[in-house]
C-alpha positions as CSV (number, residue, x, y, z in Angstrom):
1,M,-25.0,21.4,-93.0
2,T,-27.9,23.7,-92.9
3,N,-31.5,22.5,-93.3
4,E,-31.8,24.6,-96.5
5,T,-28.9,22.7,-98.2
6,A,-29.4,19.3,-96.6
7,N,-31.5,17.9,-99.5
8,Q,-30.1,20.0,-102.3
9,A,-27.4,19.2,-104.9
10,P,-24.6,21.8,-105.1
11,V,-24.5,24.0,-108.3
12,A,-20.7,23.7,-108.2
13,V,-18.0,21.9,-106.3
14,V,-14.4,23.2,-106.0
15,D,-11.9,20.5,-104.9
16,G,-8.4,21.4,-103.9
17,P,-5.6,20.4,-101.5
18,N,-7.5,21.9,-98.5
19,G,-10.6,19.9,-99.2
20,K,-13.9,20.2,-101.1
21,A,-16.1,23.4,-101.1
22,E,-19.7,23.1,-102.3
23,I,-21.7,26.0,-103.6
24,F,-25.5,26.0,-103.2
25,E,-28.0,28.4,-104.9
26,L,-30.9,29.5,-102.7
27,M,-33.8,31.9,-103.0
28,P,-34.8,32.8,-99.4
29,D,-37.5,35.2,-100.7
30,S,-39.1,35.7,-104.1
31,R,-36.8,38.5,-105.2
32,T,-33.2,37.7,-104.3
33,M,-30.9,34.8,-105.0
34,E,-28.0,34.0,-102.7
35,Y,-25.2,31.5,-102.8
36,R,-23.9,29.5,-99.9
37,V,-20.5,27.9,-99.7
38,R,-20.1,24.9,-97.4
39,F,-16.6,23.9,-96.5
40,K,-15.5,21.7,-93.6
41,G,-18.9,22.1,-91.8
42,K,-19.0,25.9,-92.1
43,T,-21.4,27.8,-94.3
44,V,-20.8,31.3,-95.7
45,T,-23.3,33.3,-97.7
46,Y,-22.5,35.4,-100.8
47,K,-24.7,37.6,-103.0
48,T,-23.2,36.5,-106.4
49,L,-22.2,33.2,-107.8
50,G,-18.8,34.7,-109.0
51,E,-17.9,35.8,-105.5
52,A,-19.0,32.5,-104.0
53,Y,-16.9,30.6,-106.6
54,I,-13.8,32.7,-106.0
55,E,-14.1,32.3,-102.2
56,A,-14.7,28.6,-102.5
57,G,-11.5,28.3,-104.5
58,G,-9.6,30.1,-101.7
59,M,-11.1,27.8,-99.1
60,A,-10.2,24.7,-101.1
61,G,-6.7,26.0,-101.9
62,V,-7.0,26.5,-105.6
63,K,-7.2,29.6,-107.8
64,T,-10.7,29.9,-109.4
């Protein structure tokens, strides 16, 4: 878990046969938004919520 997501609630959770993937919305600077997917202790960053949601589904083992 990263420090940035430690105290934050996920904006979406995708649960599937491989486990649960959590999506967090972050704004590291005042101009851009990014989305981080946390799955089994690993965090991956995406530029759009749609991309993050699709990838989270793949990690969890479900089609999103």
